[in-house]
PASE-269248 format. One record per residue: x, y, z of N, C-alpha, C in turn; residue number from 1. Coordinates in pm, whole numbers, plus 50000, padded with zeros to 5 digits. Layout:
BEGIN
KEVO   n.xx   n.yy   n.zz  ca.xx  ca.yy  ca.zz   c.xx   c.yy   c.zz  num
KEVO      X      Y      Z      X      Y      Z      X      Y      Z  NUM
...
//
This chain:
BEGIN
KEVO   n.xx   n.yy   n.zz  ca.xx  ca.yy  ca.zz   c.xx   c.yy   c.zz  num
KEVO  49847  50624  48219  49977  50732  48264  49904  50753  48413    1
KEVO  50050  50721  48490  50003  50714  48651  49952  50842  48697    2
KEVO  49869  50833  48813  49841  50929  48857  49846  50957  49014    3
KEVO  49870  51060  49076  49873  51075  49230  49782  51021  49281    4
KEVO  49781  50991  49400  49641  50901  49494  49555  51001  49569    5
KEVO  49627  51151  49510  49517  51220  49602  49356  51237  49574    6
KEVO  49364  51223  49460  49209  51271  49395  49130  51125  49457    7
KEVO  49196  51026  49398  49108  50868  49409  49111  50856  49575    8
KEVO  49142  50885  49683  49159  50863  49815  49045  50982  49885    9
KEVO  49040  51095  49842  48936  51233  49851  48789  51118  49785   10
KEVO  48830  51106  49699  48691  51025  49666  48648  50891  49728   11
KEVO  48743  50868  49756  48698  50671  49853  48676  50758  49975   12
KEVO  48704  50868  50036  48680  50891  50186  48520  50914  50157   13
KEVO  48508  51004  50069  48383  51087  50073  48225  50988  49988   14
KEVO  48303  50857  49970  48205  50778  49925  48223  50647  50022   15
KEVO  48287  50669  50136  48295  50566  50201  48301  50425  50165   16
KEVO  48394  50408  50128  48499  50259  50036  48658  50333  50081   17
KEVO  48744  50233  50022  48914  50223  50055  48941  50194  49935   18
KEVO  49094  50227  49873  49139  50176  49748  49250  50134  49832   19
KEVO  49249  49995  49723  49396  49903  49809  49532  49963  49715   20
KEVO  49595  49957  49813  49760  49941  49802  49799  49832  49801   21
KEVO  49850  49756  49692  49948  49652  49674  50068  49659  49637   22
KEVO  50132  49581  49732  50264  49615  49685  50323  49524  49596   23
KEVO  50444  49587  49516  50435  49500  49418  50616  49431  49438   24
KEVO  50634  49299  49361  50754  49272  49374  50865  49201  49260   25
KEVO  50779  49232  49136  50795  49166  49058  50697  49210  48933   26
KEVO  50780  49139  48795  50659  49173  48689  50515  49083  48708   27
KEVO  50497  48986  48764  50392  48899  48781  50304  48965  48859   28
KEVO  50368  49012  48990  50272  49084  49107  50230  49184  49042   29
KEVO  50316  49269  48950  50214  49400  48907  50129  49381  48764   30
KEVO  50170  49291  48716  50073  49245  48608  49930  49217  48666   31
KEVO  49944  49089  48737  49836  49094  48788  49743  49160  48877   32
KEVO  49841  49267  48952  49737  49359  49003  49662  49433  48909   33
KEVO  49766  49500  48810  49672  49562  48740  49611  49520  48602   34
KEVO  49585  49381  48555  49466  49284  48526  49353  49303  48574   35
KEVO  49347  49298  48770  49282  49251  48835  49197  49387  48837   36
KEVO  49260  49476  48857  49224  49654  48891  49137  49684  48780   37
KEVO  49158  49651  48662  49128  49707  48488  48995  49591  48524   38
KEVO  48986  49472  48516  48870  49386  48544  48768  49444  48603   39
KEVO  48769  49481  48712  48731  49539  48868  48688  49704  48834   40
KEVO  48735  49723  48728  48719  49904  48725  48721  49970  48829   41
KEVO  48805  49911  48885  48916  49964  49048  49043  50079  49052   42
KEVO  48997  50185  49105  49112  50256  49145  49251  50123  49178   43
KEVO  49356  50173  49182  49445  50127  49259  49635  50194  49267   44
KEVO  49657  50137  49414  49798  50203  49414  49905  50094  49402   45
KEVO  50033  50077  49391  50080  50003  49355  50209  50035  49463   46
KEVO  50236  49940  49547  50301  50004  49649  50447  49955  49624   47
KEVO  50553  50023  49630  50718  49976  49657  50775  49991  49767   48
KEVO  50850  49894  49825  50911  49908  49939  51045  49938  49915   49
KEVO  51168  50014  49972  51263  50036  49921  51357  49927  49907   50
KEVO  51324  49805  49981  51387  49674  49958  51356  49620  49820   51
KEVO  51199  49636  49831  51162  49566  49682  51209  49671  49546   52
KEVO  51227  49815  49559  51253  49857  49462  51452  49838  49423   53
KEVO  51468  49829  49528  51642  49726  49494  51623  49633  49444   54
KEVO  51541  49544  49498  51543  49381  49419  51488  49424  49289   55
KEVO  51390  49498  49270  51381  49490  49097  51445  49540  49017   56
KEVO  51600  49624  49096  51683  49659  48995  51739  49821  49028   57
KEVO  51601  49865  49051  51613  50034  49090  51455  50094  49048   58
KEVO  51457  50207  49137  51328  50278  49092  51312  50380  48930   59
KEVO  51415  50334  48871  51359  50353  48729  51295  50227  48661   60
KEVO  51375  50124  48702  51324  50031  48636  51186  50005  48692   61
KEVO  51172  49982  48779  51013  49973  48844  50911  50092  48730   62
KEVO  50971  50225  48779  50904  50333  48689  50889  50270  48525   63
KEVO  50996  50211  48460  50964  50201  48290  50910  50072  48310   64
KEVO  50891  49954  48369  50779  49842  48387  50677  49883  48444   65
KEVO  50622  49979  48538  50531  49998  48521  50437  50084  48401   66
KEVO  50538  50179  48358  50444  50273  48244  50450  50212  48139   67
KEVO  50505  50087  48107  50492  49994  48016  50401  49936  47972   68
KEVO  50366  49852  48094  50213  49743  48153  50119  49830  48139   69
KEVO  50153  49973  48175  49992  50083  48150  49946  50090  48008   70
KEVO  50088  50113  47962  50005  50130  47773  49979  49991  47725   71
KEVO  50105  49891  47752  50047  49772  47675  49926  49674  47688   72
KEVO  49911  49695  47839  49805  49640  47850  49688  49720  47840   73
KEVO  49680  49836  47802  49552  49971  47820  49501  49944  47932   74
KEVO  49564  49963  48060  49509  50011  48166  49452  50141  48177   75
KEVO  49335  50153  48181  49302  50291  48180  49199  50335  48353   76
KEVO  49214  50252  48418  49158  50263  48555  49285  50358  48627   77
KEVO  49247  50441  48733  49347  50498  48786  49468  50449  48870   78
KEVO  49559  50475  48846  49719  50367  48915  49814  50491  48975   79
KEVO  49836  50468  49091  49938  50539  49166  50024  50444  49200   80
KEVO  50173  50522  49176  50297  50416  49193  50316  50505  49345   81
KEVO  50354  50403  49403  50364  50476  49583  50461  50449  49654   82
KEVO  50585  50488  49659  50702  50450  49771  50650  50422  49915   83
KEVO  50696  50298  49922  50626  50249  50093  50718  50234  50188   84
KEVO  50697  50396  50313  50758  50347  50416  50902  50364  50395   85
KEVO  50911  50542  50292  51021  50562  50222  51128  50660  50336   86
KEVO  51225  50611  50343  51318  50713  50401  51350  50865  50314   87
KEVO  51389  50949  50409  51399  51099  50335  51467  51098  50208   88
KEVO  51576  50982  50228  51642  50980  50065  51578  50919  49949   89
KEVO  51514  50796  50022  51417  50778  49923  51343  50804  49864   90
KEVO  51233  50905  49934  51179  50972  49863  51190  51069  49767   91
KEVO  51324  51111  49800  51391  51228  49655  51390  51118  49530   92
KEVO  51472  50968  49585  51487  50901  49444  51380  50896  49363   93
KEVO  51275  50879  49428  51133  50813  49347  51095  50931  49298   94
KEVO  51108  51040  49362  51056  51163  49297  51136  51180  49154   95
KEVO  51292  51159  49153  51320  51179  49055  51331  51062  48979   96
KEVO  51249  50973  48973  51286  50833  48874  51124  50865  48843   97
KEVO  51022  50928  48887  50880  50905  48812  50762  50822  48850   98
KEVO  50777  50827  49019  50678  50788  49081  50565  50911  49092   99
KEVO  50431  50856  49102  50312  50960  49124  50287  50968  49274  100
KEVO  50351  50904  49371  50319  50926  49521  50420  50850  49589  101
KEVO  50446  50932  49762  50551  50873  49796  50492  50886  49944  102
KEVO  50524  50791  50023  50524  50801  50181  50657  50846  50273  103
KEVO  50655  50899  50314  50762  50980  50400  50749  50906  50556  104
KEVO  50808  50786  50611  50786  50746  50758  50935  50814  50839  105
KEVO  50846  50928  50931  50923  50963  51012  50899  50896  51147  106
KEVO  50844  50833  51161  50740  50811  51246  50839  50740  51353  107
KEVO  50994  50707  51354  51062  50700  51406  51175  50801  51494  108
KEVO  51145  50918  51399  51231  51076  51460  51141  51116  51571  109
KEVO  51186  51224  51611  51151  51287  51718  50983  51370  51627  110
KEVO  50880  51423  51706  50754  51451  51633  50840  51621  51522  111
KEVO  50934  51649  51643  50918  51794  51554  51086  51788  51439  112
KEVO  51179  51652  51473  51203  51619  51343  51108  51551  51242  113
KEVO  51053  51503  51279  50918  51435  51163  50879  51580  51078  114
KEVO  50798  51667  51175  50777  51757  51148  50840  51833  51010  115
KEVO  50972  51863  51055  51087  51940  50950  51102  51912  50849  116
KEVO  51114  51712  50868  51151  51647  50729  51019  51649  50630  117
KEVO  50935  51619  50745  50753  51610  50612  50758  51750  50534  118
KEVO  50772  51848  50597  50726  52033  50540  50816  51989  50441  119
KEVO  50922  51957  50409  51033  51981  50320  50989  51888  50199  120
KEVO  50992  51719  50280  50931  51697  50141  50761  51731  50093  121
KEVO  50688  51718  50163  50553  51805  50124  50570  51892  49997  122
KEVO  50699  51954  50026  50685  52082  49926  50762  52009  49776  123
KEVO  50838  51945  49789  50945  51891  49686  50806  51779  49602  124
KEVO  50727  51689  49679  50657  51618  49568  50531  51713  49543  125
KEVO  50477  51825  49616  50351  51896  49563  50423  52006  49463  126
KEVO  50560  52020  49398  50604  52106  49346  50602  52033  49207  127
KEVO  50609  51871  49212  50611  51813  49092  50469  51742  49058  128
KEVO  50358  51729  49147  50248  51667  49120  50220  51557  49190  129
KEVO  50327  51553  49299  50305  51413  49351  50208  51409  49462  130
KEVO  50138  51299  49499  50103  51246  49650  50182  51240  49756  131
KEVO  50146  51290  49888  50272  51222  49987  50209  51186  50121  132
KEVO  50214  51080  50147  50175  51014  50311  50281  51018  50399  133
KEVO  50221  51044  50529  50322  51098  50651  50236  50984  50748  134
KEVO  50351  50894  50821  50265  50834  50966  50335  50895  51082  135
KEVO  50226  50840  51174  50255  50899  51298  50236  50750  51391  136
KEVO  50302  50754  51482  50302  50621  51553  50357  50484  51483  137
KEVO  50440  50411  51531  50497  50284  51466  50373  50202  51449  138
KEVO  50385  50148  51324  50287  50046  51307  50370  49903  51346  139
KEVO  50318  49818  51401  50393  49711  51471  50416  49616  51344  140
KEVO  50501  49481  51398  50558  49370  51296  50685  49404  51283  141
KEVO  50736  49319  51188  50846  49326  51162  50900  49441  51007  142
KEVO  50944  49572  51032  50999  49635  50928  51114  49674  50938  143
KEVO  51162  49597  50791  51340  49652  50814  51361  49589  50976  144
KEVO  51393  49456  50971  51456  49389  51099  51363  49450  51215  145
KEVO  51269  49540  51259  51289  49564  51376  51113  49517  51441  146
KEVO  51072  49478  51493  50960  49362  51540  50918  49469  51662  147
KEVO  50793  49529  51600  50719  49628  51697  50547  49578  51759  148
KEVO  50517  49591  51859  50384  49539  51884  50280  49646  51823  149
KEVO  50308  49742  51761  50189  49786  51702  50129  49909  51835  150
KEVO  50212  50050  51829  50175  50187  51941  50064  50228  51899  151
KEVO  49939  50317  51932  49908  50408  51905  49915  50533  51885  152
KEVO  49866  50538  51738  49925  50700  51771  49869  50828  51851  153
KEVO  49938  50930  51826  49848  51064  51936  49815  51156  51844  154
KEVO  49674  51178  51864  49601  51230  51805  49638  51379  51799  155
KEVO  49692  51443  51868  49767  51553  51870  49887  51557  51754  156
KEVO  49968  51459  51783  50069  51447  51690  50029  51473  51529  157
KEVO  49915  51354  51529  49846  51335  51408  49843  51485  51293  158
KEVO  49761  51563  51424  49689  51682  51393  49770  51769  51323  159
KEVO  49923  51766  51407  50043  51861  51404  50100  51796  51240  160
KEVO  50107  51664  51186  50156  51653  51044  50069  51661  50954  161
KEVO  49918  51627  50965  49787  51677  50924  49832  51811  50814  162
KEVO  49856  51896  50919  49824  52036  50913  49941  52124  50822  163
KEVO  50062  52021  50799  50165  52003  50738  50119  52001  50539  164
KEVO  50029  51976  50512  49950  51923  50397  50011  51801  50311  165
KEVO  50007  51699  50413  50005  51610  50353  49891  51529  50284  166
KEVO  49896  51440  50213  49757  51401  50154  49663  51324  50217  167
KEVO  49756  51225  50277  49650  51143  50353  49797  51110  50483  168
KEVO  49709  51005  50593  49793  50993  50715  49783  50808  50726  169
KEVO  49904  50793  50767  49931  50681  50835  49912  50678  50982  170
KEVO  49812  50643  51017  49807  50647  51190  49809  50527  51243  171
KEVO  49919  50481  51358  49906  50352  51401  49781  50339  51510  172
KEVO  49729  50229  51489  49604  50220  51565  49589  50045  51628  173
KEVO  49731  50049  51632  49734  49874  51719  49743  49773  51575  174
KEVO  49811  49830  51490  49778  49732  51340  49927  49669  51300  175
KEVO  49973  49604  51287  50115  49557  51260  50124  49499  51072  176
KEVO  50241  49516  51115  50257  49390  50961  50265  49319  50968  177
KEVO  50301  49195  50850  50291  49027  50843  50163  48975  50924  178
KEVO  50208  48861  50996  50084  48802  51023  50074  48816  51172  179
KEVO  49941  48837  51209  49911  48898  51334  49930  48764  51428  180
KEVO  49960  48813  51533  50022  48700  51690  49918  48642  51731  181
KEVO  49873  48527  51761  49750  48534  51877  49703  48604  51997  182
KEVO  49788  48656  52047  49726  48756  52151  49738  48918  52102  183
KEVO  49702  48919  51973  49688  49062  51939  49562  49103  51979  184
KEVO  49561  49257  51995  49445  49285  52069  49308  49338  51959  185
KEVO  49383  49363  51868  49284  49415  51776  49305  49580  51751  186
KEVO  49200  49597  51636  49267  49773  51642  49194  49833  51727  187
KEVO  49250  49959  51767  49195  50017  51869  49125  50151  51766  188
KEVO  48966  50108  51769  48894  50219  51693  48871  50358  51769  189
KEVO  48902  50348  51888  48928  50490  51993  49001  50563  51921  190
KEVO  49127  50519  51927  49240  50570  51814  49221  50646  51726  191
KEVO  49136  50579  51619  49106  50594  51499  49009  50686  51469  192
KEVO  48852  50710  51595  48817  50819  51590  48859  50907  51612  193
KEVO  48944  50901  51717  49017  51057  51798  49099  51138  51688  194
KEVO  49144  51063  51594  49262  51090  51500  49148  51174  51385  195
KEVO  49026  51087  51371  48983  51136  51241  48892  51290  51314  196
KEVO  48868  51306  51385  48796  51437  51481  48922  51535  51456  197
KEVO  49024  51480  51478  49109  51609  51442  49153  51651  51342  198
KEVO  49136  51516  51208  49240  51561  51089  49106  51609  50997  199
KEVO  49009  51534  51035  48880  51602  50944  48877  51561  50803  200
KEVO  48904  51598  50723  48845  51569  50550  48954  51474  50494  201
KEVO  49084  51434  50599  49200  51385  50547  49170  51234  50516  202
KEVO  49213  51174  50426  49225  51022  50391  49317  50950  50500  203
KEVO  49240  50847  50601  49355  50806  50674  49381  50634  50639  204
KEVO  49519  50648  50659  49596  50481  50577  49611  50357  50675  205
KEVO  49534  50267  50657  49551  50148  50729  49673  50074  50648  206
KEVO  49778  50012  50742  49913  49960  50699  49852  49790  50745  207
KEVO  49979  49705  50736  49901  49599  50765  49773  49543  50773  208
KEVO  49696  49551  50625  49599  49487  50599  49552  49335  50618  209
KEVO  49638  49278  50615  49674  49118  50571  49613  49050  50756  210
KEVO  49499  48991  50754  49487  48927  50884  49422  49004  50961  211
KEVO  49365  49140  50905  49279  49185  51018  49100  49130  50962  212
KEVO  49031  49105  51027  48878  49076  51049  48821  49163  50955  213
KEVO  48749  49112  50855  48671  49179  50781  48598  49266  50828  214
KEVO  48491  49217  50965  48420  49331  50968  48540  49493  51043  215
KEVO  48634  49455  51123  48721  49565  51162  48736  49641  51066  216
KEVO  48792  49584  50936  48805  49625  50765  48705  49733  50755  217
KEVO  48569  49674  50771  48470  49735  50749  48432  49903  50822  218
KEVO  48432  49863  50957  48449  49938  51042  48555  50055  51021  219
KEVO  48684  50032  51035  48787  50131  51004  48742  50221  50912  220
KEVO  48658  50198  50780  48634  50258  50657  48543  50359  50692  221
KEVO  48436  50331  50819  48334  50474  50817  48401  50507  50918  222
KEVO  48547  50465  50987  48601  50579  51045  48685  50659  50955  223
KEVO  48658  50656  50833  48788  50780  50781  48883  50672  50666  224
KEVO  48924  50541  50712  49047  50494  50662  48966  50484  50508  225
KEVO  49102  50547  50442  49018  50551  50256  49120  50480  50170  226
KEVO  49260  50414  50271  49333  50338  50197  49405  50242  50271  227
KEVO  49403  50097  50228  49458  50015  50326  49555  49915  50233  228
KEVO  49647  49887  50332  49800  49815  50236  49805  49687  50250  229
KEVO  49805  49615  50133  49812  49493  50137  49952  49413  50068  230
KEVO  49986  49345  50164  50115  49310  50093  50134  49126  50139  231
KEVO  50135  49124  50275  50175  48961  50295  50080  48875  50250  232
KEVO  50001  48914  50236  49893  48797  50218  49875  48743  49998  233
KEVO  49915  48845  49930  49950  48863  49836  50073  48737  49830  234
KEVO  50171  48764  49904  50319  48707  49896  50230  48523  49952  235
KEVO  50194  48472  50042  50106  48405  50125  50041  48316  50007  236
KEVO  49945  48414  49912  49877  48317  49807  49967  48270  49693  237
KEVO  50091  48350  49661  50160  48338  49567  50238  48187  49621  238
KEVO  50349  48174  49777  50380  48095  49771  50294  47973  49756  239
KEVO  50169  47998  49846  50077  47847  49842  50050  47782  49706  240
KEVO  50037  47874  49607  50021  47811  49501  50079  47772  49397  241
KEVO  50223  47816  49395  50343  47768  49332  50428  47644  49446  242
KEVO  50365  47642  49536  50411  47521  49646  50309  47411  49593  243
KEVO  50211  47427  49595  50116  47345  49518  50151  47248  49389  244
KEVO  50214  47362  49302  50249  47305  49153  50339  47205  49143  245
KEVO  50469  47276  49233  50590  47194  49266  50546  47079  49316  246
KEVO  50440  47045  49437  50456  46970  49507  50383  46808  49389  247
KEVO  50322  46874  49294  50239  46824  49246  50319  46731  49075  248
KEVO  50433  46777  49112  50499  46723  49023  50498  46809  48861  249
KEVO  50422  46905  48871  50389  46929  48716  50524  47049  48653  250
KEVO  50642  47078  48739  50749  47119  48701  50775  47019  48623  251
KEVO  50734  46904  48641  50858  46791  48564  50751  46738  48463  252
KEVO  50670  46783  48436  50593  46732  48289  50606  46837  48194  253
KEVO  50623  46752  48067  50674  46821  47945  50754  46962  48003  254
KEVO  50675  47023  47954  50757  47210  47966  50722  47278  48094  255
KEVO  50695  47200  48159  50646  47278  48340  50733  47355  48405  256
KEVO  50877  47304  48337  50964  47418  48436  50981  47521  48384  257
KEVO  50905  47570  48256  50912  47715  48195  50904  47825  48284  258
KEVO  50908  47901  48329  50914  48026  48405  50759  48041  48411  259
KEVO  50723  48046  48254  50573  48160  48268  50484  48021  48298  260
KEVO  50517  47897  48289  50406  47780  48345  50405  47790  48520  261
KEVO  50556  47797  48538  50600  47764  48698  50520  47897  48769  262
KEVO  50566  48016  48713  50520  48139  48784  50324  48169  48765  263
KEVO  50298  48089  48664  50111  48107  48626  50062  48105  48723  264
KEVO  50030  47968  48835  49970  47970  48922  49936  48055  49021  265
KEVO  50081  48088  49091  50114  48217  49163  50031  48334  49114  266
KEVO  50075  48362  48992  49995  48460  48944  49857  48472  48946  267
KEVO  49773  48416  48928  49636  48395  48934  49593  48391  49049  268
KEVO  49670  48333  49185  49696  48358  49320  49654  48479  49381  269
KEVO  49736  48573  49310  49740  48733  49343  49625  48773  49267  270
KEVO  49592  48732  49137  49464  48807  49091  49343  48748  49181  271
KEVO  49365  48670  49231  49197  48629  49301  49230  48701  49433  272
KEVO  49352  48732  49496  49356  48768  49620  49314  48917  49629  273
KEVO  49351  48977  49526  49368  49135  49486  49170  49151  49491  274
KEVO  49118  49077  49404  48978  49045  49394  48935  49076  49511  275
KEVO  48947  48970  49583  48860  48951  49705  48903  49083  49757  276
KEVO  49022  49145  49805  49019  49289  49873  48935  49364  49795  277
KEVO  48960  49400  49717  48870  49499  49619  48725  49500  49692  278
KEVO  48707  49365  49654  48548  49359  49696  48514  49419  49830  279
KEVO  48561  49370  49933  48629  49361  50078  48619  49554  50103  280
KEVO  48696  49587  50008  48683  49748  50038  48622  49889  49962  281
KEVO  48555  49777  49857  48432  49823  49824  48429  49953  49725  282
KEVO  48582  49908  49642  48654  49999  49550  48617  49947  49377  283
KEVO  48517  49858  49400  48495  49783  49281  48372  49887  49205  284
KEVO  48438  49892  49066  48336  49980  49001  48340  50141  49021  285
KEVO  48453  50179  49112  48469  50336  49151  48547  50391  49066  286
KEVO  48649  50344  48981  48712  50411  48868  48643  50524  48792  287
//
């Protein structure tokens, strides 16, 4: 059964580890992530962007697939199904469809409008027992066609949003989505430390987990990060394994063209990536 992400992240922050949010794109992704979480006895958050939700046929289809897998694969570790970078309308659609957690990304609005919309969504989510994440300061990289360098959030604005009752907060600390450019300055730990001081017990979220060096990830966890989002890394691993399979001509041998065979190496590569991240984040054995 799906659970909200509130308890798992409070536990993670208190225990100085982080829970991974792994974005899903299809059945292979979802199955690989869930099986790995179960095998490692780790809590997990399945992230769904609005684009991926649309790609998979809609939010009800996603909820149906995830709930079916939890049941049929006997998944007993805590699993949250979370809307990633949701719009105001998208958040309502996911609440209605049966997600257990949402993220409202109001970072592109003025702080006043971000506060107003977040306030309304906190009530809507909590009325249904969902957890809600908010964002302050834009995360860089390409997101919906907009490429940004990764701004640092204003700690006072973070406190204003935290005080609205959100369950966890994504604060921009120079992190970006996708591959990091050569001239990347690294994470701003000063910003993270200042945000943590203002927001206290609130679990913080690090977006753009792909390509951040392991020592920086570990340091971010010591400064209150309890949720780390991973997406690009699983995509790259899946693509590389699929490319290898095709380049070696395996799709031309016997029934190698069967999608179950064609997609198997990619699915295994996702499992390996998720395992590596869960070990780095410290969530293994924490379910």
